[in-house]
Each structure stands twice: as C-alpha cells, then as structure tokens.
C-alpha positions as CSV (number, residue, x, y, z in Angstrom):
1,X,2.0,2.0,-22.2
2,X,2.6,3.4,-18.7
3,X,4.2,6.8,-18.7
4,X,7.0,8.0,-16.6
5,X,4.7,10.5,-14.6
6,X,2.5,7.6,-13.4
7,X,5.6,5.5,-12.5
8,X,6.8,8.2,-10.4
9,X,3.6,8.4,-8.5
10,X,3.6,4.5,-8.2
11,X,7.1,4.2,-6.7
12,X,6.3,5.1,-3.0
13,X,3.4,2.7,-2.8
14,X,5.2,0.0,-4.6
15,X,8.1,0.4,-2.3
16,X,5.9,0.1,0.8
17,X,4.2,-3.0,-0.6
18,X,7.4,-4.7,-1.5
19,X,9.0,-4.0,1.8
20,X,5.9,-5.2,3.7
21,X,5.7,-8.4,1.6
22,X,9.4,-9.1,2.0
23,X,9.1,-8.7,5.8
24,X,6.0,-10.7,6.1
25,X,7.3,-13.5,3.8
26,X,10.5,-13.5,5.8
27,X,8.6,-14.4,8.9
28,X,8.3,-17.9,7.6
29,X,12.0,-18.1,8.5
30,X,10.9,-17.8,12.2
31,X,8.5,-20.7,11.6
32,X,11.5,-22.9,10.7
33,X,10.9,-23.2,7.1
34,X,13.8,-23.8,4.6
35,X,15.6,-20.9,3.1
36,X,14.1,-21.6,-0.4
37,X,10.6,-21.6,0.8
38,X,11.3,-18.5,2.8
39,X,12.6,-16.7,-0.3
40,X,9.6,-17.9,-2.4
41,X,7.2,-16.8,0.3
42,X,8.8,-13.3,0.6
43,X,8.9,-12.8,-3.2
44,X,5.5,-14.2,-3.9
45,X,4.0,-11.7,-1.4
46,X,6.1,-8.7,-2.1
47,X,5.4,-8.7,-5.8
48,X,1.6,-8.6,-5.7
49,X,1.7,-6.0,-2.7
50,X,4.2,-3.8,-4.7
51,X,1.7,-4.0,-7.7
52,X,-1.3,-3.0,-5.5
53,X,0.7,-0.4,-3.6
54,X,2.0,1.2,-6.8
55,X,-1.4,1.0,-8.4
56,X,-2.7,2.9,-5.4
57,X,-0.2,5.8,-6.0
58,X,-1.3,5.9,-9.7
59,X,-5.0,6.0,-8.8
60,X,-4.3,8.6,-6.2
61,X,-2.5,10.7,-8.9
62,X,-5.5,10.3,-11.2
63,X,-7.9,11.4,-8.6
64,X,-9.6,8.2,-7.7
65,X,-8.5,8.5,-4.1
66,X,-8.0,11.7,-2.0
67,X,-5.1,12.4,0.4
68,X,-6.1,11.9,4.0
69,X,-9.0,9.5,3.6
70,X,-9.2,5.9,4.9
71,X,-12.5,4.6,3.8
72,X,-11.8,4.1,0.0
73,X,-8.3,2.9,0.8
74,X,-9.7,0.3,3.3
75,X,-12.0,-0.9,0.6
76,X,-9.1,-1.0,-2.0
77,X,-7.1,-3.2,0.3
78,X,-10.1,-5.5,1.2
79,X,-9.6,-6.6,-2.4
80,X,-5.8,-6.2,-2.9
81,X,-4.6,-7.7,0.3
82,X,-6.4,-11.1,0.1
83,X,-5.6,-11.4,-3.7
84,X,-2.0,-10.8,-2.8
85,X,-2.1,-13.5,0.0
86,X,-3.9,-15.8,-2.4
87,X,-1.0,-15.5,-4.9
88,X,1.4,-16.2,-2.1
89,X,-0.4,-19.2,-0.7
90,X,-0.9,-20.6,-4.2
91,X,2.8,-20.6,-4.9
92,X,3.9,-21.8,-1.6
93,X,1.1,-24.3,-1.0
94,X,1.0,-23.7,2.9
95,X,-2.3,-22.3,4.1
96,X,-5.2,-23.3,1.9
97,X,-6.2,-26.4,3.8
98,X,-9.7,-25.0,4.7
99,X,-10.5,-23.8,1.3
100,X,-10.1,-20.5,-0.7
101,X,-13.3,-18.8,0.6
102,X,-12.6,-19.0,4.3
103,X,-9.0,-18.2,3.5
104,X,-10.0,-15.1,1.7
105,X,-12.5,-14.0,4.2
106,X,-10.0,-14.2,6.9
107,X,-7.5,-12.2,4.8
108,X,-10.2,-9.6,4.2
109,X,-10.4,-9.1,7.9
110,X,-6.7,-8.7,8.2
111,X,-6.5,-6.3,5.3
112,X,-7.9,-3.4,7.3
113,X,-5.0,-3.6,9.6
114,X,-2.6,-3.6,6.6
115,X,-4.5,-0.7,5.0
116,X,-4.0,1.4,8.1
117,X,-0.3,0.7,8.1
118,X,0.1,1.2,4.4
119,X,-1.8,4.4,4.4
120,X,0.1,5.8,7.4
121,X,3.5,5.1,5.7
122,X,2.2,6.3,2.3
123,X,1.0,9.6,3.8
124,X,4.5,10.1,5.3
125,X,6.5,9.2,2.2
126,X,4.4,10.6,-0.5
127,X,4.5,14.4,0.2
128,X,8.3,14.6,0.3
129,X,8.5,12.5,-2.9
130,X,6.1,14.9,-4.6
131,X,8.2,17.8,-3.6
132,X,11.2,16.3,-5.4
133,X,9.3,15.4,-8.5
134,X,6.7,18.1,-8.9
135,X,8.7,20.4,-11.1
136,X,8.8,18.0,-13.9
137,X,5.6,16.0,-13.4
138,X,2.2,17.8,-13.7
139,X,0.4,14.9,-12.1
140,X,2.9,15.1,-9.2
141,X,2.3,18.8,-8.9
142,X,-1.5,18.5,-8.9
143,X,-1.3,15.8,-6.3
144,X,1.1,17.8,-4.1
145,X,-1.4,20.8,-4.3
146,X,-4.0,18.4,-3.0
147,X,-1.8,17.3,0.0
148,X,-1.1,21.1,0.7
149,X,-4.8,21.9,0.5
150,X,-5.6,19.0,2.9
151,X,-3.0,20.2,5.3
152,X,-4.3,23.7,5.2
153,X,-7.8,22.4,6.0
154,X,-6.5,20.4,8.9
155,X,-4.6,23.3,10.4
156,X,-7.4,25.0,12.0
157,X,-8.5,21.9,13.6
158,X,-5.1,21.4,15.1
159,X,-5.0,25.0,16.5
160,X,-8.4,24.5,18.2
161,X,-7.3,21.3,19.8
162,X,-4.0,22.9,20.9
163,X,-5.9,25.7,22.8
164,X,-7.7,23.2,25.1
C-alpha cells in the first residue's frame, strides 16, 4: 500500500503531468475534433503523465533521483512520455498509421523537450511544497534538506558569475 508520505511527494509531479496532458490533449480542439474526442484525448494523456509525474516525485523522495540533475530525468521521460502517448493514441486511434515503433521513436525524441519543461516546473513547485509538509513527513524533510544543500552548492557559483 502506498503511504501518505509518498503520496505527498507525488502530488506536485502528478499535478504537472495532469496539467500538461490536459493542455496537450485539449489542443485537439484546435484541430477541429469533436468535443468527445477532445475530452478522451485530454484524459487519456493526462492520466499516464500524472502517473509518471507522481512516480518521479516518489522516486525523488526515495533517492533514485537527485534535485538539480537533468540526465537521469531525461532518461526517465524517454520511457515515460512515449508510453503515455501510446496510451493516448491507443485509446483515440488517431496517430498510429505508420506503426508503433516509428511512433515511439518520434515520441522519444519529443520527450526530452517535455522532460526539460517538467523538470523546470517541478524544481519550482517542489521546494515550497516540501516546506509546507516537511514537519510531518520525514521523507519530505530529507528531500528538502537535499534541495537546500544543492542551493548552497550553487550559491558560490552564482556569486562568482555576478562579479564578472
């Protein structure tokens, strides 16, 4: 069973994933698709992106990822984003005309752009969230200390750049 502490760590990433999926799925409205297909498209992308976004927060809290690093997160989304898009396309039946492998390869290329945006938002939302939940959640407190340590390591670099 998933515990409350992990769910608290998952919420920021799940929210980012759900929002991104809903917005991207909603773009089918601009393509002139009927409202039912737009809703299905948005929901079928929002749910898997929310799952992978939440899982990222849980893995971050368990030490699999470190704050401030992109490489491992990029690799994570190279798997997560194409799978999310595959779920969406399987349910809506719009974009698999060329086959599954070319579709997944193209989505893997797009995933790095998604990973940059996801990580940028997550790095902005997670520390304030952790400040609110660190007192009653040891995992959040540990992760918050990692964010603080990372910020302290980056501080001398920013001072050095400011002098130039």
